[in-house]
PASEBA-1860 file (N, C-alpha, C; in nm, 3 decimals):
! residues 84
1> XXXXXXXX> 0.084/-0.119/0.000/0.000/0.000/0.000/0.087/0.124/0.000 ~ 0.029/0.233/-0.036/0.102/0.359/-0.041/0.117/0.417/0.099 ~ 0.227/0.489/0.120/0.254/0.548/0.251/0.150/0.654/0.285 ~ 0.098/0.644/0.406/0.002/0.742/0.456/0.071/0.829/0.561 ~ 0.012/0.943/0.590/0.068/1.035/0.688/0.093/0.962/0.820 ~ 0.003/0.874/0.862/0.018/0.802/0.989/0.140/0.709/0.990 ~ 0.198/0.679/0.875/0.315/0.593/0.866/0.444/0.665/0.901 ~ 0.437/0.796/0.912/0.555/0.878/0.941/0.566/0.902/1.091
9> XXXXXXXX> 0.685/0.879/1.146/0.711/0.905/1.288/0.817/1.015/1.296 ~ 0.774/1.139/1.321/0.870/1.250/1.323/0.971/1.240/1.436 ~ 0.933/1.180/1.549/1.026/1.169/1.662/1.141/1.073/1.631 ~ 1.111/0.968/1.556/1.214/0.869/1.521/1.273/0.893/1.382 ~ 1.220/0.991/1.310/1.261/1.019/1.172/1.252/0.893/1.086 ~ 1.136/0.826/1.095/1.116/0.703/1.018/0.985/0.709/0.941 ~ 0.980/0.631/0.834/0.859/0.612/0.756/0.836/0.462/0.751 ~ 0.720/0.415/0.800/0.689/0.274/0.804/0.656/0.226/0.663
17> XXXXXXXX> 0.729/0.124/0.617/0.707/0.065/0.485/0.628/-0.063/0.505 ~ 0.498/-0.056/0.484/0.409/-0.169/0.510/0.423/-0.279/0.406 ~ 0.445/-0.242/0.282/0.460/-0.340/0.175/0.587/-0.310/0.097 ~ 0.683/-0.397/0.114/0.810/-0.382/0.044/0.834/-0.511/-0.031 ~ 0.859/-0.501/-0.159/0.875/-0.618/-0.244/0.983/-0.712/-0.189 ~ 0.941/-0.831/-0.150/1.034/-0.934/-0.106/1.093/-0.914/0.033 ~ 1.044/-0.817/0.108/1.099/-0.788/0.240/0.982/-0.769/0.338 ~ 1.005/-0.806/0.462/0.902/-0.784/0.564/0.883/-0.635/0.589
25> XXXXXXXX> 0.763/-0.597/0.636/0.741/-0.455/0.670/0.849/-0.406/0.766 ~ 0.891/-0.281/0.748/1.000/-0.228/0.829/1.001/-0.076/0.823 ~ 1.070/-0.014/0.918/1.083/0.132/0.909/1.197/0.171/0.815 ~ 1.179/0.282/0.747/1.287/0.341/0.668/1.337/0.460/0.747 ~ 1.465/0.462/0.775/1.524/0.571/0.852/1.557/0.686/0.758 ~ 1.506/0.804/0.788/1.520/0.920/0.701/1.632/1.012/0.748 ~ 1.711/1.060/0.652/1.809/1.163/0.685/1.737/1.298/0.685 ~ 1.811/1.404/0.707/1.750/1.537/0.717/1.673/1.575/0.591
33> XXXXXXXX> 1.727/1.541/0.475/1.659/1.573/0.349/1.530/1.492/0.336 ~ 1.531/1.367/0.379/1.412/1.283/0.374/1.304/1.335/0.468 ~ 1.344/1.376/0.587/1.249/1.432/0.683/1.187/1.559/0.624 ~ 1.268/1.644/0.566/1.218/1.770/0.508/1.120/1.740/0.395 ~ 1.151/1.642/0.312/1.063/1.605/0.201/0.928/1.556/0.252 ~ 0.930/1.464/0.348/0.804/1.412/0.402/0.726/1.522/0.473 ~ 0.794/1.602/0.553/0.726/1.711/0.624/0.657/1.805/0.526 ~ 0.721/1.834/0.416/0.665/1.924/0.315/0.538/1.863/0.253
41> XXXXXXXX> 0.540/1.731/0.232/0.427/1.664/0.167/0.311/1.632/0.261 ~ 0.333/1.631/0.392/0.223/1.600/0.484/0.155/1.724/0.540 ~ 0.212/1.839/0.516/0.158/1.963/0.572/0.009/1.979/0.537 ~ -0.074/1.987/0.641/-0.217/2.007/0.623/-0.297/1.882/0.591 ~ -0.234/1.767/0.589/-0.304/1.643/0.557/-0.351/1.571/0.683 ~ -0.449/1.485/0.665/-0.502/1.401/0.772/-0.421/1.271/0.782 ~ -0.426/1.202/0.895/-0.348/1.079/0.913/-0.371/0.973/0.806 ~ -0.492/0.963/0.754/-0.522/0.859/0.654/-0.491/0.902/0.510
49> XXXXXXXX> -0.447/1.025/0.490/-0.413/1.074/0.356/-0.280/1.015/0.310 ~ -0.268/0.997/0.178/-0.141/0.951/0.122/-0.040/1.065/0.132 ~ 0.087/1.029/0.157/0.192/1.129/0.166/0.223/1.186/0.028 ~ 0.244/1.097/-0.067/0.282/1.140/-0.201/0.166/1.113/-0.297 ~ 0.118/1.218/-0.361/0.011/1.206/-0.459/0.050/1.277/-0.588 ~ -0.023/1.246/-0.692/-0.001/1.311/-0.821/-0.043/1.458/-0.812 ~ -0.004/1.540/-0.909/-0.044/1.681/-0.907/-0.196/1.702/-0.901 ~ -0.273/1.604/-0.952/-0.419/1.617/-0.948/-0.477/1.566/-0.817
57> XXXXXXXX> -0.389/1.526/-0.721/-0.433/1.482/-0.589/-0.465/1.335/-0.579 ~ -0.462/1.265/-0.690/-0.491/1.122/-0.689/-0.367/1.039/-0.657 ~ -0.391/0.915/-0.624/-0.284/0.821/-0.590/-0.202/0.783/-0.714 ~ -0.072/0.767/-0.696/0.013/0.718/-0.803/-0.019/0.571/-0.826 ~ -0.014/0.528/-0.950/-0.038/0.388/-0.984/0.089/0.323/-1.034 ~ 0.083/0.191/-1.045/0.199/0.118/-1.098/0.228/0.167/-1.239 ~ 0.353/0.198/-1.266/0.394/0.240/-1.398/0.386/0.390/-1.425 ~ 0.326/0.468/-1.337/0.316/0.611/-1.362/0.453/0.678/-1.370
65> XXXXXXXX> 0.549/0.627/-1.296/0.682/0.688/-1.295/0.759/0.657/-1.423 ~ 0.725/0.550/-1.491/0.802/0.505/-1.607/0.809/0.610/-1.718 ~ 0.697/0.670/-1.752/0.694/0.769/-1.860/0.786/0.887/-1.829 ~ 0.781/0.935/-1.704/0.867/1.047/-1.665/1.015/1.008/-1.665 ~ 1.042/0.886/-1.622/1.181/0.841/-1.621/1.235/0.830/-1.763 ~ 1.157/0.776/-1.855/1.201/0.766/-1.994/1.229/0.902/-2.053 ~ 1.145/1.000/-2.022/1.167/1.137/-2.070/1.295/1.195/-2.011 ~ 1.321/1.168/-1.884/1.444/1.217/-1.819/1.567/1.153/-1.881
73> XXXXXXXX> 1.561/1.023/-1.906/1.675/0.955/-1.971/1.702/1.015/-2.108 ~ 1.596/1.038/-2.184/1.612/1.096/-2.317/1.671/1.236/-2.309 ~ 1.621/1.318/-2.218/1.670/1.456/-2.203/1.817/1.459/-2.160 ~ 1.857/1.363/-2.078/1.994/1.358/-2.030/2.085/1.280/-2.125 ~ 2.026/1.220/-2.227/2.100/1.139/-2.324/2.180/1.029/-2.254 ~ 2.113/0.959/-2.161/2.176/0.847/-2.092/2.090/0.724/-2.111 ~ 2.152/0.605/-2.099/2.072/0.483/-2.114/1.972/0.470/-2.000 ~ 1.859/0.409/-2.030/1.756/0.389/-1.929/1.796/0.282/-1.829
81> XXXX> 1.726/0.279/-1.719/1.747/0.180/-1.615/1.612/0.154/-1.549 ~ 1.609/0.069/-1.450/1.483/0.040/-1.382/1.458/0.142/-1.272 ~ 1.336/0.141/-1.220/1.297/0.236/-1.116/1.375/0.214/-0.989 ~ 1.408/0.092/-0.956/1.477/0.061/-0.830/1.622/0.106/-0.837
END
């Protein structure tokens, strides 16, 4: 599932990863830049809201990042790679 505001623990600087491909659920430890990013995206949201949403406010779906990554690879004139 997608990360919700309630998955973020500001005191521990962690984001709970409930579904991680091939790995048990676990916390992700955030550095200062990660904390700043999450804090910026949760401002004004409710606990059940998704942290990261598309510009139209909807949830990201599988494959949505691929089109943008391909455009970035083309613009940078570098070979493509996977999302991970």
